C-alpha positions as a Python dict, from the first residue, in 0.01 Angstrom:
ca = {
    (1, 'L'): (0, 0, 0),
    (2, 'A'): (-30, -329, -182),
    (3, 'A'): (316, -297, -301),
    (4, 'R'): (414, -172, 46),
    (5, 'D'): (253, -525, 151),
    (6, 'N'): (452, -719, -85),
    (7, 'L'): (761, -569, -7),
    (8, 'G'): (693, -642, 327),
    (9, 'S'): (609, -992, 266),
    (10, 'S'): (930, -1053, 30),
    (11, 'L'): (1183, -917, 345),
    (12, 'K'): (1047, -1155, 562),
    (13, 'Q'): (1044, -1401, 349),
    (14, 'V'): (1402, -1358, 339),
    (15, 'G'): (1468, -1339, 705),
    (16, 'Q'): (1519, -929, 676),
    (17, 'F'): (1280, -892, 957),
    (18, 'E'): (1384, -536, 1072),
    (19, 'E'): (1323, -422, 735),
    (20, 'A'): (985, -558, 687),
    (21, 'E'): (875, -431, 1029),
    (22, 'E'): (968, -93, 918),
    (23, 'I'): (748, -130, 602),
    (24, 'Y'): (469, -273, 806),
    (25, 'R'): (488, -1, 1088),
    (26, 'G'): (498, 290, 789),
    (27, 'T'): (186, 118, 646),
    (28, 'V'): (-45, 86, 970),
    (29, 'A'): (78, 441, 1063),
    (30, 'R'): (-85, 564, 724),
    (31, 'N'): (-390, 339, 763),
    (32, 'P'): (-426, 209, 1117),
    (33, 'F'): (-738, 12, 945),
    (34, 'H'): (-510, -182, 716),
    (35, 'V'): (-555, -504, 893),
    (36, 'R'): (-302, -705, 633),
    (37, 'A'): (-58, -507, 721),
    (38, 'R'): (-101, -526, 1115),
    (39, 'I'): (-76, -926, 1034),
    (40, 'G'): (222, -905, 846),
    (41, 'L'): (375, -727, 1121),
    (42, 'A'): (263, -970, 1385),
    (43, 'E'): (399, -1231, 1160),
    (44, 'T'): (760, -1078, 1111),
    (45, 'L'): (794, -980, 1471),
    (46, 'Q'): (659, -1386, 1595),
    (47, 'E'): (957, -1493, 1306),
    (48, 'A'): (1203, -1262, 1460),
    (49, 'G'): (1122, -1438, 1783),
    (50, 'R'): (918, -1141, 1952),
    (51, 'L'): (630, -1336, 2023),
    (52, 'D'): (488, -1114, 2285),
    (53, 'E'): (527, -808, 2071),
    (54, 'A'): (317, -984, 1816),
    (55, 'L'): (49, -1120, 2004),
    (56, 'A'): (-16, -737, 2160),
    (57, 'V'): (-17, -633, 1773),
    (58, 'F'): (-275, -914, 1696),
    (59, 'R'): (-478, -786, 2024),
    (60, 'E'): (-463, -436, 1881),
    (61, 'A'): (-607, -540, 1556),
    (62, 'L'): (-891, -734, 1675),
    (63, 'A'): (-1013, -464, 1917),
    (64, 'I'): (-1038, -258, 1548),
    (65, 'R'): (-1166, -601, 1377),
    (66, 'P'): (-1305, -837, 1624),
    (67, 'K'): (-1490, -1064, 1378),
    (68, 'D'): (-1171, -1099, 1122),
    (69, 'A'): (-1094, -1476, 1110),
    (70, 'D'): (-737, -1426, 969),
    (71, 'L'): (-662, -1219, 1303),
    (72, 'L'): (-824, -1478, 1516),
    (73, 'H'): (-648, -1746, 1336),
    (74, 'G'): (-284, -1523, 1386),
    (75, 'L'): (-341, -1480, 1762),
    (76, 'G'): (-424, -1887, 1790),
    (77, 'V'): (-137, -1955, 1631),
    (78, 'G'): (113, -1707, 1876),
    (79, 'L'): (-54, -1841, 2162),
    (80, 'M'): (-17, -2187, 2052),
    (81, 'E'): (315, -2138, 2000),
    (82, 'K'): (313, -1995, 2368),
    (83, 'G'): (209, -2328, 2483),
    (84, 'K'): (-160, -2167, 2565),
    (85, 'L'): (-340, -2482, 2385),
    (86, 'D'): (-685, -2451, 2547),
    (87, 'E'): (-710, -2074, 2411),
    (88, 'A'): (-539, -2101, 2072),
    (89, 'A'): (-789, -2409, 2012),
    (90, 'D'): (-1064, -2130, 2134),
    (91, 'L'): (-987, -1892, 1856),
    (92, 'F'): (-951, -2143, 1596),
    (93, 'R'): (-1297, -2189, 1663),
    (94, 'Q'): (-1415, -1882, 1676),
    (95, 'A'): (-1206, -1789, 1305),
    (96, 'L'): (-1410, -2133, 1208),
    (97, 'A'): (-1759, -1988, 1344),
    (98, 'I'): (-1698, -1683, 1120),
    (99, 'N'): (-1539, -1882, 805),
    (100, 'P'): (-1625, -2241, 832),
    (101, 'A'): (-1415, -2331, 493),
    (102, 'M'): (-1063, -2196, 672),
    (103, 'A'): (-874, -2463, 602),
    (104, 'T'): (-589, -2381, 807),
    (105, 'A'): (-805, -2281, 1115),
    (106, 'W'): (-903, -2663, 1047),
    (107, 'L'): (-521, -2761, 1056),
    (108, 'M'): (-420, -2573, 1350),
    (109, 'L'): (-728, -2689, 1546),
    (110, 'T'): (-604, -3059, 1545),
    (111, 'Q'): (-258, -2963, 1623),
    (112, 'V'): (-356, -2870, 1955),
    (113, 'K'): (-643, -3069, 1999),
    (114, 'R'): (-668, -3460, 2058),
    (115, 'Q'): (-956, -3618, 1861),
    (116, 'K'): (-1138, -3864, 2109),
    (117, 'E'): (-1422, -3941, 1940),
    (118, 'R'): (-1598, -3867, 1559),
    (119, 'D'): (-1744, -3536, 1716),
    (120, 'S'): (-1938, -3256, 1505),
    (121, 'E'): (-1593, -3067, 1458),
    (122, 'L'): (-1420, -3377, 1249),
    (123, 'T'): (-1752, -3431, 1061),
    (124, 'G'): (-1748, -3056, 995),
    (125, 'M'): (-1363, -3073, 883),
    (126, 'E'): (-1494, -3379, 633),
    (127, 'A'): (-1756, -3167, 437),
    (128, 'Q'): (-1482, -2892, 406),
    (129, 'H'): (-1261, -3132, 237),
    (130, 'A'): (-1509, -3282, 27),
    (131, 'K'): (-1592, -2944, -105),
    (132, 'A'): (-1237, -2845, -167),
    (133, 'P'): (-1075, -2810, -498),
    (134, 'Q'): (-855, -3089, -593),
    (135, 'D'): (-486, -3053, -581),
    (136, 'S'): (-609, -2717, -378),
    (137, 'L'): (-405, -2565, -30),
    (138, 'A'): (-736, -2578, 106),
    (139, 'R'): (-734, -2967, 13),
    (140, 'M'): (-382, -3017, 114),
    (141, 'Q'): (-460, -2849, 451),
    (142, 'L'): (-746, -3050, 547),
    (143, 'S'): (-563, -3344, 435),
    (144, 'F'): (-297, -3306, 703),
    (145, 'G'): (-569, -3205, 971),
    (146, 'L'): (-783, -3563, 871),
    (147, 'G'): (-496, -3749, 864),
    (148, 'K'): (-391, -3612, 1260),
    (149, 'A'): (-736, -3652, 1364),
    (150, 'N'): (-748, -4018, 1274),
    (151, 'D'): (-436, -4080, 1378),
    (152, 'D'): (-526, -3926, 1744),
    (153, 'L'): (-828, -4192, 1701),
    (154, 'R'): (-600, -4488, 1590),
    (155, 'D'): (-793, -4539, 1246),
    (156, 'Y'): (-444, -4548, 1104),
    (157, 'G'): (-583, -4706, 730),
    (158, 'R'): (-769, -4391, 695),
    (159, 'A'): (-495, -4155, 869),
    (160, 'F'): (-261, -4238, 596),
    (161, 'D'): (-483, -4225, 316),
    (162, 'Y'): (-555, -3868, 427),
    (163, 'F'): (-171, -3804, 490),
    (164, 'A'): (-105, -3972, 130),
    (165, 'E'): (-328, -3714, -32),
    (166, 'G'): (-216, -3412, 147),
    (167, 'N'): (170, -3524, 53),
    (168, 'A'): (94, -3574, -310),
    (169, 'I'): (-56, -3245, -354),
    (170, 'R'): (223, -3087, -194),
    (171, 'R'): (491, -3248, -378),
    (172, 'K'): (329, -3160, -717),
    (173, 'G'): (339, -2801, -617),
    (174, 'I'): (746, -2806, -519),
    (175, 'D'): (1075, -2804, -717),
    (176, 'Y'): (1295, -3081, -560),
    (177, 'D'): (1624, -3200, -724),
    (178, 'Q'): (1734, -3540, -536),
    (179, 'A'): (2070, -3585, -766),
    (180, 'R'): (2122, -3195, -682),
    (181, 'T'): (2088, -3288, -312),
    (182, 'R'): (2308, -3599, -329),
    (183, 'A'): (2573, -3375, -513),
    (184, 'E'): (2582, -3131, -241),
    (185, 'F'): (2655, -3398, 6),
    (186, 'E'): (2901, -3573, -174),
    (187, 'A'): (3072, -3253, -200),
    (188, 'M'): (3039, -3142, 146),
    (189, 'K'): (3169, -3480, 260),
    (190, 'A'): (3487, -3455, -15),
    (191, 'T'): (3556, -3140, 60),
    (192, 'F'): (3593, -3164, 450),
    (193, 'D'): (3772, -3487, 466),
    (194, 'A'): (4016, -3595, 675),
    (195, 'G'): (4318, -3417, 510),
    (196, 'F'): (4149, -3100, 529),
    (197, 'F'): (4128, -3111, 878),
    (198, 'E'): (4532, -3219, 922),
    (199, 'K'): (4586, -2893, 697),
    (200, 'H'): (4373, -2645, 794),
    (201, 'R'): (4315, -2533, 1238),
    (202, 'P'): (3998, -2415, 1339),
    (203, 'S'): (3988, -1998, 1385),
    (204, 'S'): (4098, -1913, 1774),
    (205, 'I'): (3754, -1771, 1859),
    (206, 'S'): (3680, -1897, 2182),
    (207, 'D'): (3340, -1761, 2260),
    (208, 'D'): (3119, -2096, 2349),
    (209, 'T'): (2785, -1892, 2321),
    (210, 'P'): (2634, -2107, 2089),
    (211, 'I'): (2451, -2487, 2145),
    (212, 'F'): (2371, -2601, 1826),
    (213, 'V'): (2110, -2849, 1788),
    (214, 'V'): (2126, -3101, 1473),
    (215, 'G'): (1956, -3389, 1321),
    (216, 'M'): (1649, -3454, 1091),
    (217, 'P'): (1333, -3279, 1158),
    (218, 'R'): (1091, -3493, 1380),
    (219, 'S'): (1387, -3668, 1582),
    (220, 'G'): (1355, -3496, 1893),
    (221, 'T'): (1547, -3160, 1804),
    (222, 'T'): (1275, -2980, 1940),
    (223, 'L'): (1222, -3152, 2270),
    (224, 'V'): (1619, -3135, 2329),
    (225, 'E'): (1621, -2770, 2271),
    (226, 'Q'): (1309, -2714, 2504),
    (227, 'I'): (1510, -2940, 2773),
    (228, 'I'): (1841, -2739, 2747),
    (229, 'A'): (1620, -2404, 2751),
    (230, 'S'): (1496, -2488, 3092),
    (231, 'H'): (1829, -2441, 3243),
    (232, 'P'): (1850, -2055, 3389),
    (233, 'Q'): (2209, -2016, 3162),
    (234, 'V'): (2078, -2106, 2830),
    (235, 'Y'): (1829, -1907, 2608),
    (236, 'G'): (1621, -2095, 2347),
    (237, 'A'): (1634, -1940, 2053),
    (238, 'G'): (1475, -2175, 1816),
    (239, 'E'): (1540, -2230, 1440),
    (240, 'L'): (1790, -1949, 1318),
    (241, 'S'): (1929, -1864, 969),
    (242, 'I'): (2192, -1704, 1072),
    (243, 'L'): (2478, -1963, 1021),
    (244, 'K'): (2360, -2022, 664),
    (245, 'K'): (2382, -1599, 628),
    (246, 'A'): (2753, -1605, 806),
    (247, 'V'): (2867, -1911, 639),
    (248, 'G'): (2687, -1759, 251),
    (249, 'K'): (2836, -1434, 303),
    (250, 'Q'): (3201, -1530, 340),
    (251, 'F'): (3225, -1824, 109),
    (252, 'P'): (2953, -1723, -144),
    (253, 'A'): (2885, -1948, -435),
    (254, 'T'): (3067, -1741, -663),
    (255, 'M'): (3430, -1836, -482),
    (256, 'P'): (3709, -1952, -651),
    (257, 'G'): (3653, -2326, -700),
    (258, 'G'): (3302, -2289, -629),
    (259, 'F'): (3116, -2359, -306),
    (260, 'P'): (3193, -2576, -83),
    (261, 'W'): (3506, -2671, -285),
    (262, 'G'): (3678, -2328, -262),
    (263, 'V'): (3692, -2343, 102),
    (264, 'S'): (4004, -2624, 76),
    (265, 'D'): (4193, -2288, -56),
    (266, 'T'): (4100, -2017, 217),
    (267, 'G'): (4303, -1942, 488),
    (268, 'G'): (4200, -1950, 846),
    (269, 'S'): (4123, -1599, 881),
    (270, 'D'): (3836, -1629, 653),
    (271, 'F'): (3659, -1933, 927),
    (272, 'A'): (3747, -1634, 1199),
    (273, 'E'): (3558, -1395, 969),
    (274, 'A'): (3257, -1578, 923),
    (275, 'G'): (3240, -1691, 1295),
    (276, 'Q'): (3254, -1353, 1393),
    (277, 'A'): (2975, -1271, 1184),
    (278, 'Y'): (2755, -1524, 1333),
    (279, 'L'): (2818, -1409, 1693),
    (280, 'D'): (2774, -1081, 1586),
    (281, 'M'): (2447, -1122, 1479),
    (282, 'L'): (2370, -1383, 1759),
    (283, 'H'): (2498, -1132, 2038),
    (284, 'A'): (2269, -868, 1868),
    (285, 'R'): (1952, -1079, 1949),
    (286, 'Y'): (2021, -1198, 2250),
    (287, 'P'): (2250, -982, 2434),
    (288, 'N'): (2368, -1045, 2779),
    (289, 'M'): (2281, -1440, 2729),
    (290, 'R'): (2553, -1692, 2891),
    (291, 'H'): (2413, -1948, 2605),
    (292, 'V'): (2180, -1949, 2296),
    (293, 'T'): (2087, -2267, 2116),
    (294, 'D'): (2044, -2260, 1762),
    (295, 'K'): (1811, -2539, 1685),
    (296, 'M'): (1802, -2517, 1285),
    (297, 'P'): (1811, -2911, 1197),
    (298, 'G'): (1958, -2863, 878),
    (299, 'N'): (2265, -2759, 1017),
    (300, 'F'): (2404, -3102, 1039),
    (301, 'L'): (2531, -3033, 683),
    (302, 'L'): (2695, -2753, 797),
    (303, 'V'): (2905, -2925, 1086),
    (304, 'G'): (3255, -2914, 933),
    (305, 'F'): (3214, -2498, 917),
    (306, 'I'): (3075, -2472, 1265),
    (307, 'H'): (3385, -2650, 1425),
    (308, 'M'): (3633, -2456, 1203),
    (309, 'M'): (3470, -2145, 1278),
    (310, 'M'): (3354, -2162, 1626),
    (311, 'P'): (3573, -2454, 1762),
    (312, 'K'): (3429, -2419, 2137),
    (313, 'A'): (3092, -2404, 2008),
    (314, 'R'): (2882, -2733, 2115),
    (315, 'I'): (2711, -2937, 1863),
    (316, 'I'): (2420, -3159, 1994),
    (317, 'H'): (2315, -3415, 1734),
    (318, 'C'): (1947, -3553, 1774),
    (319, 'A'): (1905, -3928, 1625),
    (320, 'R'): (1573, -4116, 1617),
    (321, 'D'): (1469, -4472, 1447),
    (322, 'A'): (1479, -4391, 1092),
    (323, 'A'): (1114, -4532, 1049),
    (324, 'A'): (976, -4300, 1331),
    (325, 'T'): (1122, -4019, 1203),
    (326, 'C'): (1034, -4051, 863),
    (327, 'L'): (655, -4128, 934),
    (328, 'S'): (700, -3813, 1136),
    (329, 'I'): (787, -3603, 901),
    (330, 'Y'): (515, -3776, 606),
    (331, 'K'): (258, -3657, 892),
    (332, 'V'): (342, -3309, 882),
    (333, 'H'): (257, -3016, 660),
    (334, 'F'): (597, -2806, 695),
    (335, 'R'): (556, -2408, 687),
    (336, 'G'): (699, -2254, 389),
    (337, 'D'): (946, -2386, 170),
    (338, 'S'): (1184, -2622, 403),
    (339, 'H'): (1214, -3011, 367),
    (340, 'R'): (1104, -3032, 11),
    (341, 'Y'): (1220, -3380, 36),
    (342, 'G'): (946, -3481, 280),
    (343, 'Y'): (675, -3527, 77),
    (344, 'D'): (764, -3864, -100),
    (345, 'L'): (813, -4186, 98),
    (346, 'G'): (1108, -4272, -134),
    (347, 'E'): (1258, -3926, -136),
    (348, 'L'): (1225, -3940, 217),
    (349, 'A'): (1428, -4276, 245),
    (350, 'D'): (1695, -4131, 46),
    (351, 'F'): (1784, -3820, 212),
    (352, 'H'): (1752, -3984, 537),
    (353, 'N'): (2012, -4201, 398),
    (354, 'L'): (2203, -3947, 307),
    (355, 'Y'): (2164, -3769, 638),
    (356, 'T'): (2290, -4124, 822),
    (357, 'D'): (2592, -4112, 595),
    (358, 'I'): (2721, -3730, 643),
    (359, 'M'): (2652, -3777, 1004),
    (360, 'A'): (2886, -4076, 1002),
    (361, 'H'): (3139, -3887, 848),
    (362, 'W'): (3137, -3593, 1082),
    (363, 'H'): (3212, -3851, 1348),
    (364, 'T'): (3506, -4005, 1174),
    (365, 'V'): (3665, -3679, 1081),
    (366, 'L'): (3576, -3526, 1384),
    (367, 'P'): (3575, -3757, 1638),
    (368, 'G'): (3426, -3615, 1979),
    (369, 'V'): (3310, -3292, 1825),
    (370, 'V'): (2967, -3397, 1791),
    (371, 'H'): (2768, -3533, 2110),
    (372, 'D'): (2488, -3765, 2009),
    (373, 'V'): (2165, -3806, 2186),
    (374, 'R'): (1909, -4096, 2112),
    (375, 'Y'): (1540, -3996, 2114),
    (376, 'E'): (1424, -4352, 2223),
    (377, 'D'): (1727, -4370, 2549),
    (378, 'F'): (1503, -3973, 2624),
    (379, 'V'): (1226, -4157, 2655),
    (380, 'A'): (1320, -4479, 2834),
    (381, 'D'): (1556, -4255, 3064),
    (382, 'Q'): (1469, -3929, 3115),
    (383, 'E'): (1653, -3836, 3416),
    (384, 'G'): (1971, -3985, 3345),
    (385, 'Q'): (2003, -3871, 2984),
    (386, 'T'): (1904, -3484, 3081),
    (387, 'R'): (2163, -3537, 3351),
    (388, 'A'): (2455, -3675, 3108),
    (389, 'L'): (2345, -3416, 2839),
    (390, 'I'): (2315, -3129, 3093),
    (391, 'A'): (2678, -3236, 3199),
    (392, 'H'): (2815, -3275, 2897),
    (393, 'L'): (2742, -2921, 2823),
    (394, 'G'): (2944, -2810, 3142),
    (395, 'L'): (2647, -2650, 3285),
    (396, 'P'): (2568, -2737, 3669),
    (397, 'W'): (2254, -2921, 3709),
    (398, 'D'): (1924, -2759, 3775),
    (399, 'D'): (1614, -2974, 3853),
    (400, 'A'): (1415, -2721, 3581),
    (401, 'A'): (1566, -2944, 3290),
    (402, 'L'): (1324, -3202, 3419),
    (403, 'S'): (1004, -3008, 3420),
    (404, 'F'): (1083, -2885, 3031),
    (405, 'H'): (730, -2901, 2946),
    (406, 'E'): (652, -2615, 3193),
    (407, 'T'): (900, -2384, 3068),
    (408, 'D'): (726, -2054, 2959),
    (409, 'R'): (944, -1970, 2586),
    (410, 'P'): (772, -1951, 2226),
    (411, 'V'): (819, -2284, 2040),
    (412, 'R'): (740, -2229, 1625),
    (413, 'T'): (781, -2597, 1473),
    (414, 'A'): (559, -2847, 1422),
    (415, 'S'): (606, -3027, 1741),
    (416, 'A'): (463, -2678, 1926),
    (417, 'A'): (204, -2881, 2111),
    (418, 'Q'): (394, -3218, 2169),
    (419, 'V'): (709, -2979, 2428),
    (420, 'R'): (389, -2902, 2627),
    (421, 'Q'): (383, -3248, 2751),
    (422, 'P'): (579, -3501, 2944),
    (423, 'M'): (745, -3763, 2812),
    (424, 'Y'): (564, -4092, 2724),
    (425, 'Q'): (708, -4447, 2602),
    (426, 'G'): (383, -4471, 2341),
    (427, 'S'): (554, -4250, 2094),
    (428, 'V'): (830, -4482, 2018),
    (429, 'D'): (684, -4755, 1803),
    (430, 'L'): (380, -4578, 1653),
    (431, 'W'): (519, -4649, 1303),
    (432, 'K'): (495, -5012, 1310),
    (433, 'R'): (116, -4938, 1326),
    (434, 'Y'): (153, -4831, 965),
    (435, 'G'): (206, -5171, 859),
    (436, 'N'): (299, -5255, 457),
    (437, 'R'): (169, -4909, 386),
    (438, 'L'): (516, -4782, 486),
    (439, 'K'): (695, -5040, 267),
    (440, 'P'): (822, -4789, -26),
    (441, 'L'): (987, -4609, 294),
    (442, 'L'): (1104, -4904, 462),
    (443, 'D'): (1246, -5077, 130),
    (444, 'R'): (1436, -4777, 92),
    (445, 'L'): (1653, -4709, 437),
    (446, 'D'): (1964, -4825, 437),
}
């Protein structure tokens, strides 16, 4: 059973959700009391966008083992994604009553709770942080949680100390090659230059189902997707990995000339095949949807591919003040292996500079293809900006877009709690409160 668990986990990590589901369901059929398999099954369903089914699996498992802290935590995370923040907080507290050292439950509790005073929960978290071994996963999670709690209390010096500790621990545990990242960006610009678009015509695919929402994480991508998905003609699918899959299958690293340079020598049919592969995966997951948003922020690197594969697809780029974006990234412990550049202020600044540069490149070589929306403009004039965005997408106006925080859809990103609240002006200049602690970042931002 342990081997099956490991196989299910590996399949889940690479996005093979149907295969992982089959493995986990087989284990549960053999042993209905195998809680780890039930958690694996629920998490697989969650990542596949089937949140209601995932919640049902957690509840079935809790009926068997009502005092299992991992199950209570898992159900809490699912309810947080669903927007049921008070219920989620209650489940995290139940998990902590059973296992007070459960660092991830402390971290999640801080995400759904606004800290108003130095209460017993905060001192409890501080006690666990003091006990956690240096450089441990628990210490890192508790550091990010205490950073968030102290940020809520406007104790910015103490908050930054905790964020800095959490980021330093995380950075030690990951392999990030800055030079390689720079080379990837430069290669993409060199391949998809002005000459490329003069020589190559986009595919003839006319399907305009996808709406790509791109940008840096924490730049308003979740907010913009939530607004668009509030429209009755749009389904918000969240962060999909299928664009990378479709591109990687048609244009592998082993292609003649290497990736992406070899793309210059391919025919138009390759882009059409890649586009069709993407659309087949999209329609299989979300049949009968008029439009589907794909909010994988890092797809900004693949704008050239999107345009060549599916020229009718809309691309919305979310921009936000550089310092505000970078601080917001620095304050978050991202799940999994993503955003490796985000755990050191200098590396974060350098990555943001690369992102700014390549977005300017896309605007130059593909004028009019990418539609920019600025986070600060949305906060200042929500209705005006929302109307302009809906009009740009060619959709009829619907008032639901203004009540985006009431839209009932799962949100699986670090912004899961924020998009359940109306917009507020105060979020725009928060970074200034951290003052000279951000000097290593500000000195390197272009």
